[in-house]
NUROKE-536137 format. One record per atom (N, C-alpha, C): x, y, z; residue in three letters. Coordinates in steps of 0.2 Angstrom, whole numbers, plus 5000, padded with zeros to 4 digits. Atoms other than C-alpha are relative to their C-alpha. Layout:
<sites>
XYZALA;...
</sites>
This chain:
<sites>
500549945000MET;500050005000MET;500550065000MET;499749944999PRO;500550184997PRO;500250025007PRO;499849984994ARG;501550255011ARG;500350095000ARG;499949925000TYR;501750455015TYR;500350035007TYR;499749974993ALA;502650555029ALA;499850084998ALA;500249935000LEU;502150725034LEU;500550035006LEU;499549974995LEU;503550835041LEU;499750065004LEU;500349954995ILE;502950935057ILE;500350065000ILE;499649944998LEU;503251115058LEU;500250015007LEU;499849994993PRO;504151165074PRO;499650065003PRO;500649954997ALA;502951265086ALA;500450045005ALA;499849944997PHE;503451425093PHE;499850005009PHE;500250024994ASN;502551365109ASN;500249935002ASN;499750084999ARG;503551215117ARG;499449955002ARG;500550044998VAL;502051155125VAL;499549984995VAL;500450025006TYR;500951155110TYR;500449964995TYR;499550035004GLY;502451075101GLY;500049925003GLY;500050074997GLU;502450925112GLU;499349964998GLU;500750035003SER;500550895107SER;499949994993SER;500250005007SER;500750925089SER;500049944996SER;500150065002ILE;501050755084ILE;499449965000ILE;500750045000ARG;499550675091ARG;499550054998ARG;500549965003LEU;498550825086LEU;499950004993LEU;500050025007THR;499150805068THR;499749944998THR;500350075003ARG;498650625068ARG;499250015001ARG;500750005000ALA;496950675074ALA;499650034995ALA;500249955006GLU;496650815062GLU;500149964993GLU;499950045006LEU;497350695048LEU;499449964999LEU;500650044998ALA;495950565054ALA;499450044997ALA;500749965005VAL;494550705050VAL;500150004994VAL;499850005008PHE;495350735034PHE;499949954996PHE;500150085004SER;495250555029SER;499349995001SER;500750024998THR;493450535037THR;499650054995THR;500549955003ARG;492650705029ARG;500250024992ARG;499849975007ALA;493750735013ALA;500349964995ALA;499750045004LEU;494650585008LEU;499749935000LEU;500250064999ASP;493450445009ASP;500249945003ASP;499750074996GLY;494250355023GLY;500649964998GLY;499450035004ASP;495850325012ASP;500649995005ASP;499350024995VAL;497150345027VAL;499849965005VAL;500150064996LEU;497150185034LEU;500250005007LEU;499750004993ASP;498350215049ASP;500550065000ASP;499549954999SER;499450345056SER;500450005005SER;499650014994GLU;500950345068GLU;500550054999GLU;499449954999GLU;502450445074GLU;500649964998GLU;499450035002THR;504050395065THR;500650054999THR;499349965000ARG;505750465068ARG;500449984993ARG;499750025006ILE;506650475051ILE;500650055001ILE;499349964999GLY;508550545052GLY;499950045007GLY;500049954993GLY;508150595071GLY;499550045000GLY;500549945000VAL;506750705065VAL;499249975002VAL;500750014999PRO;504850675070PRO;499750014994PRO;500649985006TYR;503550645056TYR;499449955002TYR;500550055000VAL;501950575055VAL;499949974993VAL;500150045006THR;501750425043THR;499449975000THR;500650045002PHE;500250345035PHE;500049974994PHE;500250045006GLU;499550215023GLU;499450034997GLU;500649985004THR;498250245010THR;499849944996THR;500350065004ALA;497150125001ALA;500150024992ALA;499849995008ARG;497650214984ARG;500450065001ARG;499549945001PRO;498950334979PRO;499650075001PRO;500349944999LEU;498550514984LEU;500150044993LEU;500049965006SER;498050624969SER;500350085002SER;499749934998GLU;498650804967GLU;499450035003GLU;500549964996PRO;496950874974PRO;500049975007PRO;499950034994ASP;497250754988ASP;500650045004ASP;499349974997VAL;499050824992VAL;499850095001VAL;500349944999ARG;498350994989ARG;499650025006ARG;500350004994LEU;497050965002LEU;500550005006LEU;499650014994LEU;498350895015LEU;500650065000LEU;499549945001SER;499451045011SER;499750055006SER;500349964997ASN;498251135022ASN;500049985008ASN;499950014993LEU;498551035039LEU;500450045004LEU;499949944996SER;498851145052SER;500750015003SER;499249994998SER;500651095058SER;500449964995SER;499650045005VAL;501251025042VAL;500550044996VAL;499549965004TYR;502851095033TYR;500249964993TYR;499850035006ALA;503150965020ALA;499649925000ALA;500350075001VAL;502250805013VAL;500549964995VAL;499650055004PHE;503250655006PHE;499749934999PHE;500150075001GLY;502950494997GLY;500649965003GLY;499350044997VAL;504050355006VAL;500149944994VAL;499750055005GLU;504950254993GLU;500649965004GLU;499450044996GLY;506050115004GLY;500250055005GLY;499749964996ASP;507250215013ASP;500050084998ASP;500049935003LEU;506950375003LEU;499350045001LEU;500649955000LEU;505750525004LEU;499950044994LEU;500149955008ARG;505050604987ARG;499550055002ARG;500449935000PRO;504450784990PRO;499450004996PRO;500749995004LEU;502550804984LEU;500050075000LEU;500149935001THR;502150974978THR;499450035005THR;500449984995MET;501251074992MET;499750064996MET;500449965003SER;499851184987SER;499450035005SER;500649974995PRO;498951275002PRO;499650054998PRO;500549945003ARG;497551395002ARG;500250065002ARG;499849934998ASP;498551535010ASP;500150044994ASP;499949965006ARG;498451684999ARG;500250075003ARG;499749944998LEU;499151815011LEU;500749985004LEU;499450024997SER;500751835020SER;500049975006SER;500250024993SER;500951735036SER;500150045005SER;499949954995ASP;501451885046ASP;499450025002ASP;500649984998LEU;499651925046LEU;499849965007LEU;500150044993LEU;499551775060LEU;500550015006LEU;499450004994THR;501251805069THR;500150065003THR;499649934998ILE;501551985070ILE;499750015008ILE;500349984994GLN;500252015085GLN;500449965006GLN;499850044995LYS;501051955102LYS;499650025006LYS;500349974994TYR;500051975118TYR;499849945004TYR;500250054995ALA;499551875134ALA;499349964998ALA;500750045001GLY;498151745131GLY;499949994992GLY;500150025007LYS;498451735112LYS;499949934997LYS;500150075002THR;497851565104THR;500549994996THR;499550015004ASN;499251475096ASN;499749994993ASN;500250015007GLU;499051495077GLU;499949944996GLU;500050075003HIS;499351315073HIS;499349985002HIS;500650024997PHE;497851275085PHE;499450024996PHE;500549975004THR;496751405076THR;499849974994THR;500150045006LYS;497051335060LYS;499649935001LYS;500350075000LEU;496651155065LEU;499350015002LEU;500750004999LEU;495051215073LEU;499650024994LEU;500249985006LEU;494651305057LEU;499849954995LEU;500050065006ASN;495051155046ASN;499549955002ASN;500450064999VAL;494051025056VAL;499350025001VAL;500849984999THR;492551135058THR;499750014992THR;500350005006ALA;492551175039ALA;499849934996ALA;500350065004LEU;492550995034LEU;499449965004LEU;500650024998ALA;491150965045ALA;499450024997ALA;500649975003GLY;490051075035GLY;500049974993GLY;500350045006GLU;489251025019GLU;500550024994GLU;499649985005LYS;490551145009LYS;500749985000LYS;499350014999GLY;492151085016GLY;500550055000GLY;499549944999LEU;493751175014LEU;499950034992LEU;500049985005SER;493151264999SER;500050074998SER;499949925001ASP;493151434991ASP;499350045002ASP;500549954998GLY;492051584997GLY;499549995005GLY;500450014995LEU;491551535013LEU;499950075005LEU;500049934996GLN;490851665026GLN;500249965007GLN;499650034994VAL;491751635043VAL;499850055005VAL;500249954994PHE;491051715060PHE;500349975006PHE;499750014993ASP;492051725077ASP;499550045004ASP;500249964996PRO;490851775090PRO;500350015006PRO;499549984993LEU;492151795104LEU;500750014996LEU;499449995005CYS;493451865091CYS;500650035004CYS;499449974997GLY;494651955103GLY;500350044995GLY;499449975005ARG;496152015093ARG;500049974993ARG;500050025007GLY;495751925078GLY;500449944997GLY;499650065003THR;496751765077THR;499649964995THR;500650045004THR;495151665070THR;499950044993THR;500149965005LEU;494751805058LEU;500550004995LEU;499449995007ASN;496551825050ASN;500149944998ASN;500050065004GLN;496651645048GLN;499449994994GLN;500550005004ALA;494951645040ALA;500250044993ALA;499949965006LEU;495551785027LEU;500749974997LEU;499450045003MET;497251685025MET;499749964995MET;500350055005TYR;496051555016TYR;499650034995TYR;500349965005GLY;495351695006GLY;499150005001GLY;500650014997TYR;493751675016TYR;499850085003TYR;500149954998ASP;492751825021ASP;499949995008ASP;500150014991ALA;492751855041ALA;499650055003ALA;500549954996TYR;491551925053TYR;500249995008TYR;499850014993GLY;491851945072GLY;499550055004GLY;500349974995ILE;491052015087ILE;500349995007ILE;499850024994ASP;491752045104ASP;499950075005ASP;500349944995VAL;491352155120VAL;500750045002VAL;499449974997ASP;493152215124ASP;500250054995ASP;499849945005GLY;493452385118GLY;500750014998GLY;499450005001LYS;495252375120LYS;500349964995LYS;499850045005ASP;495352225110ASP;499850014992ASP;500249995006PHE;494352295097PHE;500450064996PHE;499649955002GLU;495352455095GLU;500749974998GLU;499250025001ALA;497052345095ALA;500049964994ALA;500150055006TYR;496352235081TYR;499850064994TYR;500349965005SER;495552375071SER;500850044997SER;499449965000GLY;497352475072GLY;500549944997GLY;499650055003PHE;498352315068PHE;499849994993PHE;500350015008ILE;497252275052ILE;500250054995ILE;499949945003LYS;497352445046LYS;500650014998LYS;499249985001THR;499252465048THR;500249944995THR;499750075004TRP;499552285041TRP;499750004991TRP;500249995007LEU;498452325024LEU;500450054998LEU;499749955002ARG;499352485022ARG;500749984999ARG;499450015001ASN;501052415024ASN;500249954995ASN;500050065006LYS;500752265012LYS;499950044994LYS;500349955006ARG;499952405000ARG;499549954995ARG;500750035004LEU;498452304997LEU;499550054999LEU;500649965003LYS;497052394988LYS;499549995005LYS;500450014996HIS;495852425002HIS;499650065002HIS;500349944997THR;494552535011THR;499849975007THR;500150004993ALA;494352535030ALA;499750055005ALA;500449964996GLU;493152615041GLU;499749985008GLU;500450014993THR;492552625060THR;499450045000THR;500649955001VAL;490752675061VAL;499649995006VAL;500550014995PRO;489552695076PRO;499449954997PRO;500650035000VAL;488052575076VAL;499450015004VAL;500549984996ARG;486452635082ARG;499349954999ARG;500750055000ARG;484752545086ARG;499650055004ARG;500549964997ASP;483352645090ASP;500350075002ASP;499749944998ARG;484352805091ARG;500549995004ARG;499550024996ALA;485452725103ALA;500749974998ALA;499450045003LEU;487252675101LEU;500049945003LEU;500050074999ALA;487252495101ALA;500749975000ALA;499450025001GLY;489052475097GLY;500550034995GLY;499549985006ARG;490652505084ARG;500149954996ARG;499850055005ARG;490952415068ARG;500550034996ARG;499449995004LEU;492552395059LEU;499749964992LEU;500150025006ASN;492152375040ASN;500650014995ASN;499550005005VAL;493552325028VAL;499849964994VAL;499950045007THR;493652275009THR;500650004998THR;499349995003PHE;495152235001PHE;500249944994PHE;499950055006GLY;495852144986GLY;500949995000GLY;499350015000LEU;497652084982LEU;500350044996LEU;499749955005SER;497852214968SER;499450044997SER;500549945002LYS;497052364959LYS;499649964996LYS;500450035005GLU;496552244945GLU;499549955003GLU;500650054997ALA;495652114957ALA;499550045002ALA;500549984998VAL;494752244966VAL;499550034995VAL;500549975006LYS;494052324948LYS;499749944998LYS;500450065003ALA;493652134944ALA;499649975005ALA;500550034995GLY;492652114960GLY;500349955004GLY;499750064996ASP;493951984968ASP;500350035006ASP;499849964992VAL;493952064986VAL;499749955006VAL;500350034993GLN;493751995003GLN;499750055005GLN;500349964997HIS;492652065016HIS;500149995008HIS;499850014993LEU;493052095035LEU;499650045004LEU;500249954995ALA;491952165049ALA;499949975006ALA;499950034992VAL;492052165068VAL;499750055003VAL;500549964996VAL;490752235079VAL;500250005008VAL;499850004993ASN;491252295097ASN;499350005003ASN;500750004996ALA;489752235107ALA;499949935004ALA;500150074997ASP;489052085118ASP;499949954995ASP;500250055004THR;489051925109THR;499349975000THR;500750024999LEU;487351885117LEU;499650054995LEU;500549975004ARG;486752025105ARG;500350004992ARG;499750015006SER;487551955089SER;499550004994SER;500649995005ARG;485751945080ARG;499950074998ARG;500249935002GLU;485552125081GLU;500550034994GLU;499449985005PHE;487152145069PHE;500049964995PHE;499950055007PHE;487151995057PHE;499249975000PHE;500550045001LYS;485651905050LYS;500149945001LYS;499950074999PRO;485151735052PRO;500249964994PRO;499750035006ARG;485851605041ARG;500550044995ARG;499649965004SER;487251715036SER;500649974999SER;499250024999PHE;488851615039PHE;500049924999PHE;500050075000ASP;489351445034ASP;500449965005ASP;499650034994LEU;490651415048LEU;499950065006LEU;500049974994LEU;490551475065LEU;500649965005LEU;499550034997VAL;492251455074VAL;500350055006VAL;499749964995THR;492851515091THR;500449975006THR;499650024994ASP;493951495106ASP;499750045005ASP;500549974995ALA;492851515121ALA;500650025006ALA;499649974994PRO;493551615136PRO;500149945004PRO;499950044996TYR;494451505148TYR;499950005007TYR;500249994993GLY;493951575164GLY;500650025004GLY;499449974997VAL;495751615168VAL;500350054999VAL;499649945002GLN;496651745159GLN;499350064999GLN;500549945003HIS;495051845151HIS;499349985005HIS;500750014998GLY;493451765161GLY;499650004995GLY;500450005006SER;491951725153SER;499550055002SER;500549964998LYS;490551855152LYS;499349984997LYS;500650025003GLY;488851795150GLY;499450045003GLY;500549954998GLY;487851945156GLY;500050025009GLY;499950004992GLY;488251925175GLY;500650025003GLY;499350004998GLY;489951965177GLY;500549964998GLY;499550055003LEU;491551855176LEU;499749935004LEU;500250064998SER;491351665178SER;500649964999SER;499550055002ARG;492751525178ARG;499849964994ARG;500250055005SER;491651415167SER;499650044994SER;500249975007PRO;491351455149PRO;499349984998PRO;500550035003LEU;489751345148LEU;499550055001LEU;500549964999GLU;488751485157GLU;499950054994GLU;500049965006LEU;489151595143LEU;499749974994LEU;500250045006LEU;489051465129LEU;499249985001LEU;500750034999ALA;487251395137ALA;499650074997ALA;500349965002LYS;486651575134LYS;500150034992LYS;499949975007ALA;487451625118ALA;499949954993ALA;500150045006VAL;487451465107VAL;499350004996VAL;500650005003PRO;485551465103PRO;499950064995PRO;499949945006GLY;485851645094GLY;500449984995GLY;499550025005TRP;487451585086TRP;499649964995TRP;500350055004ALA;486551435079ALA;499550044995ALA;500449965004GLU;485351555071GLU;500350034995GLU;499649975006LEU;486651635062LEU;500349964995LEU;499750055004LEU;487351475054LEU;499549994993LEU;500450035005ARG;486651425037ARG;500049925000ARG;500150075000PRO;485951255036PRO;500549964995PRO;499550035003GLY;487251135031GLY;500750035003GLY;499349974997GLY;488651245041GLY;500149975006GLY;499750044994ALA;489651195056ALA;500350065005ALA;499849954994MET;490051265073MET;500649975004MET;499550034996GLY;491751235081GLY;500250045005GLY;499949954995ILE;492151285099ILE;500649965004ILE;499450044995SER;493751255109SER;499850045007SER;500249974994TRP;493551285127TRP;500549965006TRP;499650034994ASN;494451235145ASN;499649945003ASN;500550064997THR;493751065151THR;500050015007THR;500149994992TYR;494151125169TYR;499350055001TYR;500649964998GLY;492651235166GLY;499349964998GLY;500550045002GLY;491451105160GLY;500149944994GLY;500050065005LYS;491350925151LYS;499750004994LYS;500250005007SER;491250895133SER;499249975000SER;500850024999ALA;489450805137ALA;499650065002ALA;500349944999GLU;488850965144GLU;499850044996GLU;500149965006LEU;489251075130LEU;499749974994LEU;500450025006GLY;488650945118GLY;499350005001GLY;500749994998ARG;486950955127ARG;499850074998ARG;500349935002ILE;486951145124ILE;500050004992ILE;500049995007LEU;487351125105LEU;499549954997LEU;500750035002THR;485950985103THR;499450035001THR;500649975000ASP;484751095111ASP;499850054997ASP;500149935005ALA;485051225099ALA;499949984992ALA;500150015007GLY;484751115085GLY;500549974995GLY;499450025003LEU;486451055080LEU;500249935001LEU;499850084999GLU;487150875077GLU;500750005002GLU;499350014998VAL;488750845087VAL;500449944996VAL;499550065004LEU;490150745077LEU;500449985005LEU;499550054997GLU;491350615084GLU;500650034998GLU;499449975002TYR;492850715084TYR;500549985007TYR;499750004994PRO;493950635097PRO;500850025000PRO;499450014998ASP;495750645103ASP;500350074999ASP;499849935001PHE;495950845102PHE;500250035007PHE;499949984993GLU;496050865121GLU;500850015002GLU;499350014998HIS;497750925127HIS;500250065005HIS;499849974995TRP;498651005140TRP;500350084998TRP;499849935001VAL;499051205140VAL;500450035005VAL;499649984996ASP;499551255156ASP;499649965007ASP;500350044993GLN;499151195175GLN;499350025001GLN;500749994999ALA;497451285174ALA;499550004994ALA;500450015006ILE;496951245156ILE;500249934996ILE;499950055003VAL;496651085148VAL;499550014994VAL;500449975006ARG;495951125129ARG;499849944998ARG;500450065005ASP;494751025119ASP;499750034995ASP;500549975005ILE;493651055104ILE;499449964999ILE;500650045001ILE;491851005100ILE;499850044993ILE;500249975007VAL;491151035082VAL;499349964999VAL;500550015002ALA;489351025077ALA;499850024994ALA;500249985007ARG;488451035060ARG;499250025002ARG;500849985000LYS;486651125057LYS;499749954995LYS;500350055004PRO;485550995048PRO;499950054993PRO;500049965007ALA;485651025029ALA;499350034998ALA;500749965002PRO;484351135021PRO;499649984995PRO;500450015007SER;483051125008SER;500450044995SER;499649965004PRO;483751194992PRO;499850085000PRO;500149935000GLY;483851384991GLY;500050055005GLY;500049974994SER;484051435008SER;500750045001SER;499349964999GLY;485451555014GLY;499850094998GLY;500149935000SER;485751745015SER;500750035001SER;499449974999THR;487051875016THR;500150045006THR;500049964995PRO;487851955031PRO;499950075000PRO;500349925000ARG;487152125035ARG;500750045000ARG;499449945002GLY;488252275028GLY;499950055006GLY;
</sites>
C-alpha cells in the first residue's frame, strides 16, 4: 500500500509542540473521514533521520487534489511519498493567499496558538457540507484580537466577528489597518457607530480588500467586519443563516473570564448556554460550529447537550484534548446544522 510522511512544523510554543504529533494524527483522521473517503488507513509517529514525522498508509495513491487538501493540515511543513528508505517530496499547494505575518505579528497574553486556530477552522470546515471550498463566510462570536478572523482571511474567506472588549476591538482595528497599508493591498477600512432605536449599540469595523487594483476592479475582494458589542446581541448585527462556519475559542475563565451577562465566571458553559442558541440561528443549514474550551470549566457531554438543544448535530471528533498549562486543558467540539432544503441562505448584514 502507498505510504506517506508528514514533516511537522516546529511550534513556537513548546507545550503545543509536545502535542503537535498527536493532534496532527487526529486532524488527519478528520481529513480522511470527511474529505478522502476514509482512504487513510493508519497513522503513527515515526522518526526518520532523528526527526519526528507522521507516517500513514492509504488505500490508493494520493492524487494531486488529495495532496493539495493535505497541504492545509495545521502543523504540516512538507508532504513526502515514502519509497523504501527514501522520501520523495510532493508538491504542496495550501489555500494560503496572504503573508503569514498576518497571523504571527501580534503578540499578547492569552493569544491562541496559530497552529491550533488553523486546526479548529479546518476540522469545523470539513464538518460542513461545503468542506474546505472557496467563498466561505466565517463568524467568530468571541473574536478577541482576531486570530480566527485572520486565519479565515488567509484562506480567502470573508470573516466576521463580535467581541465585547473595547480594547481588543481597538487593537485589532489598528493592527489590520496598519497591516493592509504596509502590504500595499488595495482596500477600504472604516470604523462606524452602530445605532438601534437611536441609541448607540456598538461600533463596527468594515474592511474590503483585494490582492491588487486589478482584482478589486474585477470584484475579487474579501470582506471583514468586526462589531464591538456583547456576543449575546449577535442577532442585532448579523442576519440569520448568514454564515457557513462559526469558529470560536471560548474564554478559559482564567486569563479573561467568561462574560455571560452576569459578570465573570470561571466556567465558559454559562456563557455558551446563553449564546449558542442565537449563534445557531446565524448558521446556514449545512454549516458547522466549532468551539474550543477549557475542560476544567465543563465536560464535553455538557457542551454537547447545549449544542444539541440548539438544533445541532454533534460529531464524533476524538483525541483533540491537550494540556495547555496547569489551569487549562483544551478540547474542541464540532457540530453541524442539519442540511437545508434547496435555496436557503442569506448574506451578512452590511
